[in-house]
C-alpha positions in Angstrom: 107.1 79.2 109.0 110.9 79.0 110.0 112.2 81.5 112.4 114.9 82.2 110.0 112.3 83.6 107.6 111.5 86.3 110.0 114.7 87.9 108.7 113.5 87.6 105.2 110.2 89.0 105.6 111.4 91.9 107.9 114.3 92.7 105.4 112.0 92.7 102.5 109.6 95.1 104.4 112.3 97.4 105.3 113.7 97.7 101.8 110.1 98.5 100.7 109.8 101.1 103.3 113.1 102.6 102.2 111.9 102.9 98.7 108.6 104.5 99.9 110.6 107.0 102.1 112.7 107.9 99.0 109.7 108.4 96.9 108.2 110.6 99.6 111.4 112.7 99.9 111.4 113.2 96.0 107.8 114.4 96.2 108.5 116.8 98.9 111.6 118.1 97.1 109.7 118.9 94.0 106.5 120.2 95.7 107.1 123.9 94.7 108.7 123.4 91.4 107.3 125.4 88.6 106.9 124.2 85.0 106.1 126.2 81.7 103.7 123.6 80.3 101.5 120.6 81.6 103.9 118.2 79.9 106.9 119.3 82.0 105.1 119.4 85.4 106.4 117.2 88.2 103.8 114.5 89.1 103.4 113.0 92.5 104.9 109.2 92.7 103.9 106.3 94.9 105.3 102.8 95.1 103.1 99.9 94.7 103.7 97.0 97.1 102.6 93.2 96.8 103.0 90.3 99.0 105.6 87.7 98.3 104.3 84.2 98.6 106.2 81.3 100.3 107.4 79.6 96.9 109.2 82.8 95.9 111.6 82.9 98.9 114.5 80.7 99.5 113.0 77.3 100.3 116.4 76.0 101.6 115.8 77.6 105.1 115.0 74.0 106.6 116.2 74.0 110.2 115.2 73.2 113.6 112.6 76.2 113.9 110.6 75.3 110.9 106.9 75.4 111.8 105.7 75.8 108.2 102.3 74.4 108.0 101.7 75.3 104.3 99.2 78.2 105.4 99.9 80.2 102.1 100.3 83.4 104.1 102.6 86.0 102.8 106.4 85.8 103.2 107.4 89.5 102.5 107.1 92.4 100.5 107.9 93.1 96.7 108.0 96.5 94.9 105.8 96.0 91.8 106.8 99.6 90.6 106.5 103.3 91.1 103.3 105.0 89.5 102.6 108.7 88.8 99.5 110.2 90.4 96.5 111.0 88.3 95.5 113.8 90.5 95.3 117.2 88.6 98.1 119.5 88.9 97.9 123.1 90.0 97.6 125.8 87.3 98.1 129.3 88.7 97.9 132.6 87.1 101.2 134.3 87.5 101.9 136.4 84.4 105.0 137.9 86.1 106.6 134.7 86.7 109.5 133.8 84.4 108.1 130.3 83.6 104.6 131.7 82.8 103.3 130.4 79.4 101.7 132.8 76.7 98.4 133.1 78.7 100.3 133.8 81.9 99.8 130.5 83.7 102.4 128.6 85.6 102.0 124.8 86.5 102.8 123.3 89.7 103.0 119.6 90.8 100.2 117.7 92.2 101.9 117.0 95.5 100.0 117.3 98.7 102.6 118.1 101.6 100.2 116.9 104.4 99.9 113.6 102.5 103.6 113.1 102.0 104.5 114.0 105.6 101.9 111.4 106.6 103.6 108.9 104.4 106.9 109.8 105.7 106.1 109.3 109.4 104.2 105.9 108.6 107.2 104.5 106.6 109.7 105.5 109.1 107.5 103.9 111.8 107.0 100.7 109.6 110.8 100.7 109.2 111.4 101.0 112.8 108.8 98.4 113.8 110.6 95.8 111.4 114.0 96.8 113.0 112.3 95.7 116.4 110.9 92.5 114.9 114.4 91.6 113.6 115.9 92.3 117.1 113.4 90.2 118.9 113.9 87.3 116.6 117.5 87.5 117.1 117.0 87.7 121.0 114.7 84.6 120.7 117.3 82.6 118.6 120.1 83.3 121.1 117.8 82.2 124.0 117.0 79.0 122.2 120.6 78.2 121.6 121.5 79.0 125.1 119.1 76.4 126.3 121.4 73.6 125.1 124.1 74.8 127.4 
């Protein structure tokens, strides 16, 4: 693996965590939104990630730091899509609510605030770890370049 590919890997992971953080924020923003029917209720969304294999990245990064042994390990993260949760939504009997249906029920999203807070903390920490990896790789490259002086 090339030392330069560390930036590709960390960059793709940072992009993935940004999408995860945005979907978490959307879920939390809609956690208490009411709907008049089950068809209109907001459903929790989660991104689906997959590993990018080496042949999908830029293979022109041949440089002095190329240690690629053809090990077949992942070379980054890709976002396959964002899926809606199949968890049941909340149905509450609130006949005085303006959005209540004919039977007096109001429908609320299937968003679990505790799970969303956990996702937010996890994604922000993962993002920060990738920033630290990029900074460490930059420092290593600077030190290697200073060896020739």
